[in-house]
N, C-alpha and C positions, 0 to 999 in steps of 0.2 A: 320440501320444494320452497323455492325463494322467492318471495314474490318482487315483481318486476320495480327495478331501481330505476327512477327517473329525477333528473338531475334538472332543476328549474332557474340555471343562471345562463339568460343568455349571453350577456358578455357582463362584465365587471363595471360596478356604476360607477369606480371612481376614473376609469376612464372616459368618462361624461363630465366629471367634476377639472379634472385635467384639460379636456380638451374647450371646454365653456372657460375658464378662465386665462388658458393659452388665448383662444381667441379673442378674447378680451383685449388681453395684454397687447396681441401686434395690432389690434385693431387702433385701439389707444397710441400705440408708437404710430402707425400711420399720419394720425389724425394730428400729432404734434409735428408731423414731419411738413405734412400739408401745409398747415400754418404755418409755420416759420416760410416754406418756399414761395407763399404767396396767394394759397385757394383761401376763396372768401369762405367756406362752409354755407354759402346762403341758398336757398331758394326760390323761385316763383313760384310756385303751390305746392300740394298733396300735403302732407302730415305737418309741417314745419318751413318758419321762413328763417329758421339760423339753427347748423346742427354744431350741439354745444359739447364740451367735454364728456357731460352726465348724461347725450342721450347716446352714446356711445357706450357707455356702463351698462346703463339698463337694457340699450335694445340687443345686448351682444350676449350677456351669459345669463343670463334670469332666462331667457327664453332657451337654452340649449339644455337647461339643468331641466325647468320642469318639463319638456317635451320630451327629454332624454330618461327619465323619469317615468313622465307616461307609456315610452317604448319598452324600457326594461320592465316595467310591469304590464303590458300587451304581452311583451315577448316570453315571457317566463310559460305562457297558456302558450302562444302561440308562435315558437320562434324565429316562423318563415315570415312575421312580422317585420322583424328588423330590417331584414332587405327591402323591404317595400316603403319602410321607413327611411333609411339611407335614402332612395331615389325620390320619395316627393319631397323629403326634405331639402336637399340639394336641388332641383328642379324648383322648388318655389323661393328659395333663396339667388337662383341665377336668373329667374322672373323678376326680381327684384331688385337686381342688380341694373337688369337692362332698363328698368323708368326712371335709374335716378338721369338718365343723360337726357331726357326729355323733362325734367326738372330743374335741376341744376345751372345754377348761375355763370359759372366759368366749368371749361377742359377740366381744371385741377380738381376741382372738386367731383365733377362725376369720376373722374381715373380712380382721387382715394377712396370716395364710396365703394367702387366698382371692387378695387383691391380688398376693402373691409370686406365686402359681399364673399369674394375671392376665399378668405382666409374663414369665415364663417362657413362655407360651405364644406371646406376641405376639413374643418372642425368636426362637422355635423358625420359628414360620413365615417370618419375617425372614431367617433364616440359613438355611437349605438351600430356598430361591428359585431355582427354576432362572432365573438373572439373564441366563446368557451365551447362551440359547437366539439371540436377534435378533443378537447378534455374532458367535455360530456361522452362523448363516445366511447374513448377508453376507459372510462370509470366503469359505465356500464358493461363492458365487455368482461375488465375484472372482475366484479360481482354475478356471471352470471354461475 
């Protein structure tokens, strides 16, 4: 009698790394395009007075990497958590995107930062996708 085979890889962590740096790259590109077309990147309230390049880098890649790693660890024990993390993460990012319109000094800044949030939301959704489910099921059936 063979012991139960249980694979604990909800997704490949490399997809988190790729999504994090992809989202950061696209957000940085959007930032520079916005600066060229005249967006002030200034805020009247909230966390920042002025949104700089380093803010884009710091608040894009590291949160996706850290939260993606935590989701990976929790997802190993409870694979269903990956779906919950996807939905909650996207909801938080979209709520944050709406807030930009209340504090941005001009519409170009608000639109650019909203686009950045949409890129991050899409990247997060792809990053923590429970993509190894089919692989784990096939491998488990082969070992029965």
